[in-house]
C-alpha positions in Angstrom: -38.9 126.2 -37.3 -39.7 124.4 -34.1 -39.4 120.8 -33.3 -43.2 120.6 -33.1 -43.7 122.2 -36.6 -41.0 120.0 -38.1 -42.8 116.8 -36.9 -46.0 118.2 -38.3 -44.3 118.8 -41.7 -42.7 115.4 -41.6 -45.9 113.6 -41.0 -47.8 115.6 -43.5 -45.1 114.9 -46.2 -45.1 111.0 -45.1 -49.0 111.0 -45.5 -48.7 112.6 -48.9 -45.8 110.5 -50.2 -45.8 107.4 -48.0 -42.1 107.5 -47.5 -39.5 110.2 -46.8 -35.8 110.4 -47.6 -33.5 112.2 -45.1 -31.4 114.3 -47.5 -34.5 115.3 -49.6 -36.7 116.3 -46.7 -33.9 118.2 -45.0 -33.5 120.2 -48.0 -37.3 120.8 -48.3 -37.5 121.8 -44.8 -34.2 123.9 -44.7 -32.6 121.9 -41.9 -29.7 119.6 -41.5 -29.7 115.9 -42.1 -28.7 115.2 -38.6 -31.9 117.2 -37.3 -34.2 115.0 -39.6 -32.6 111.8 -38.4 -33.4 112.9 -34.8 -36.9 113.9 -35.8 -37.5 110.4 -37.5 -36.1 108.5 -34.6 -38.4 110.5 -32.2 -41.6 109.8 -34.3 -40.6 106.2 -34.6 -40.5 105.9 -30.8 -44.1 107.3 -30.9 -45.0 104.7 -33.2 -45.8 107.2 -35.9 -43.6 105.8 -38.6 -41.1 103.1 -39.4 -37.5 103.9 -39.9 -35.7 102.6 -43.0 -32.1 102.9 -44.2 -31.9 106.7 -45.2 -35.5 107.6 -44.2 -38.8 106.4 -43.1 -42.0 104.9 -44.3 -45.5 105.2 -43.3 -46.3 103.0 -40.1 -49.6 101.2 -39.4 -51.2 104.2 -37.8 -49.8 107.0 -39.8 -52.9 107.2 -42.0 -54.6 109.3 -39.2 -52.2 111.4 -37.2 -53.0 112.0 -33.4 -54.7 115.2 -32.7 -51.7 116.6 -30.9 -49.8 116.6 -34.2 -52.8 117.8 -36.4 -53.9 120.7 -34.4 -51.1 123.2 -35.5 -51.9 122.7 -39.1 -54.0 125.3 -40.7 -54.8 126.6 -37.1 -56.0 130.1 -37.9 -58.2 128.8 -40.8 -59.7 126.1 -38.4 -60.4 128.7 -35.8 -62.2 131.0 -38.4 -64.2 128.1 -39.6 -65.2 126.9 -36.1 -66.3 130.4 -35.1 -68.6 130.6 -38.4 -70.0 127.0 -37.8 -70.9 127.8 -34.2 -72.8 130.9 -35.2 -75.0 128.7 -37.1 -76.4 126.7 -34.2 -79.2 128.4 -32.3 -79.8 128.1 -28.5 -81.7 125.2 -27.6 -80.2 123.0 -30.5 -79.1 119.4 -30.1 -75.8 119.2 -31.8 -73.8 116.2 -32.9 -70.0 116.6 -33.1 -67.6 114.0 -34.3 -63.9 114.0 -33.5 -61.1 116.2 -35.1 -59.3 119.3 -34.6 -61.8 121.4 -36.5 -64.8 120.1 -34.5 -62.9 120.6 -31.3 -62.6 124.2 -32.2 -66.4 124.2 -33.0 -67.0 122.9 -29.5 -64.9 125.5 -28.0 -66.6 128.1 -30.0 -70.1 127.0 -29.2 -69.2 126.9 -25.4 -67.8 130.3 -25.5 -70.9 132.1 -27.0 -72.1 134.7 -24.5 -75.9 134.2 -25.6 -75.6 130.6 -24.5 -74.0 131.0 -21.1 -76.9 131.4 -18.7 -75.5 131.4 -15.3 -77.5 129.1 -12.9 -80.0 128.3 -15.6 -80.8 125.0 -17.5 -78.3 124.0 -20.2 -79.0 126.1 -23.4 -77.5 123.7 -25.9 -77.2 119.8 -26.1 -73.9 118.4 -27.5 -73.8 114.5 -28.6 -70.3 113.4 -29.3 -68.3 110.4 -29.9 -65.0 112.3 -29.1 -63.6 111.9 -25.7 -61.5 115.1 -25.8 -64.5 117.1 -26.7 -66.6 115.8 -24.0 -63.8 116.4 -21.5 -63.7 120.0 -22.5 -67.5 120.7 -22.4 -68.4 118.7 -19.2 -67.6 121.6 -17.1 -69.6 124.0 -19.0 -73.0 124.4 -17.1 -74.7 125.7 -20.0 -73.9 122.6 -22.2 -75.5 119.3 -21.7 -73.0 116.6 -22.8 -73.9 113.2 -24.1 -71.3 110.9 -24.9 -72.0 107.8 -27.0 -70.3 104.5 -26.0 -68.0 102.4 -28.0 -64.4 101.5 -28.5 -61.8 104.3 -28.4 -59.3 105.2 -31.3 -56.0 106.4 -29.5 -55.4 108.4 -32.7 -58.3 110.7 -32.7 -60.0 110.0 -29.2 -63.1 108.8 -31.2 -65.5 106.1 -29.9 -66.7 103.6 -32.7 -68.3 100.3 -33.0 -71.7 98.7 -32.2 -72.1 100.3 -28.9 -71.8 103.7 -30.5 -74.2 102.7 -33.2 -76.7 101.6 -30.8 -76.9 105.0 -28.9 -77.0 106.9 -32.2 -79.9 105.0 -33.5 -82.0 105.9 -30.5 -81.7 109.8 -30.8 -82.4 112.7 -33.0 -80.3 115.6 -33.7 -81.1 119.1 -35.0 -77.6 119.6 -36.5 -74.7 117.1 -37.2 -71.3 119.1 -37.5 -68.7 116.8 -39.0 -65.1 117.1 -39.5 -63.8 115.0 -42.5 -60.5 114.1 -44.0 -61.4 114.8 -47.6 -64.5 116.2 -49.4 -65.2 116.7 -53.1 -68.2 117.8 -55.0 -68.7 114.5 -56.9 -67.8 111.9 -54.3 -68.9 113.8 -51.1 -67.2 113.3 -47.5 -64.6 110.8 -46.6 -62.7 109.4 -43.6 -59.4 107.6 -43.5 -60.9 105.0 -41.1 -63.8 103.0 -42.0 -65.0 102.9 -38.4 -65.1 106.7 -38.1 -66.7 106.9 -41.5 -69.7 104.7 -40.2 -70.3 106.6 -37.1 -70.2 109.8 -39.1 -72.6 108.6 -41.5 -74.9 107.4 -38.8 -74.6 110.8 -37.1 -75.5 112.6 -40.3 -78.5 110.4 -40.9 -79.8 111.3 -37.3 -79.5 114.9 -38.1 -82.0 117.5 -39.4 -79.1 119.6 -40.9 -75.6 118.4 -41.7 -72.7 121.0 -41.6 -69.3 119.9 -42.7 -66.4 121.9 -41.5 -63.1 121.6 -43.6 -60.2 123.8 -44.5 -59.4 124.2 -47.9 -56.6 121.7 -48.0 -59.2 119.0 -47.5 -61.3 120.0 -50.7 -61.2 118.2 -54.0 -59.6 114.9 -52.5 -60.8 111.5 -51.5 -59.9 109.1 -48.6 -60.4 105.4 -47.9 -64.0 105.3 -46.6 -67.1 107.5 -47.6 -69.1 109.2 -45.2 -72.0 110.4 -47.4 -72.6 112.0 -50.6 -72.8 115.8 -51.2 -76.7 115.4 -51.3 -76.7 114.7 -47.7 -74.7 117.9 -46.8 -76.5 121.0 -46.2 -73.7 123.5 -45.5 -70.0 123.5 -46.0 -68.0 125.8 -43.7 -64.4 126.5 -45.2 -61.8 129.0 -45.5 -61.3 132.0 -47.9 -58.4 130.1 -49.7 -60.9 127.6 -51.1 -60.6 128.0 -55.0 -63.6 129.8 -56.5 -64.0 127.0 -59.1 -64.3 124.3 -56.2 -66.8 126.4 -54.2 -68.9 126.9 -57.2 -68.9 123.0 -57.8 -70.2 122.4 -54.4 -72.8 125.0 -54.8 -73.8 123.4 -58.1 -74.2 120.2 -56.1 -76.7 121.8 -53.9 -74.4 122.6 -50.8 -74.6 126.1 -49.2 -70.9 127.2 -48.8 -69.9 129.6 -46.1 -66.3 131.0 -46.3 -64.7 132.4 -43.2 
């Protein structure tokens, strides 16, 4: 297991349990206690956690891990989900994308579609986003018109939030909103860890003709701090093939079209 993979695992355990003990997590990951201590010291320097005697506890920002640490988690599933979601977006569409690893993959899949790449022509798709990393990747694509809403940047997710972002979104209309979420369940709907992100996502969904949620199966069935929208506001869920059949059926019973990639 590489150091990057260990850091991801440590942060995932920390997010799950709120704390880690060196000896216990060393046994769980199959490495030495000395290695775990070095890993925790590294993550502490990155302000990802707070070191304690014999372990660590969740730090102030560990509720939402930076993209560089989340990108490797469920990567194959996210790539398949993104490809399937991008295929649902027709040429000429105005698409809203929030921040996150899965929506970043959607942006890449959308930008690489051959049917949208008209060399020397007008942009064939418009992407409206509050994610700085997505805007940075798409701005060089001539066939994509990129619109970035204003706001205050969150360093953990590269997302823009706040009244400036709200003001722009209230003045535009979207054909589709493609939303990444932190949790999704049939009864409660879609959730985010951060209330500011949830508010922007909720507004983006309200401005769209259709709402597509992209979420790997690890996100299904849970809840997070702030609700984005109920399932009645979601038209399509794109998830992976590992999603339990019973959970998928509950989403369908709630009126959500489910695509498994």
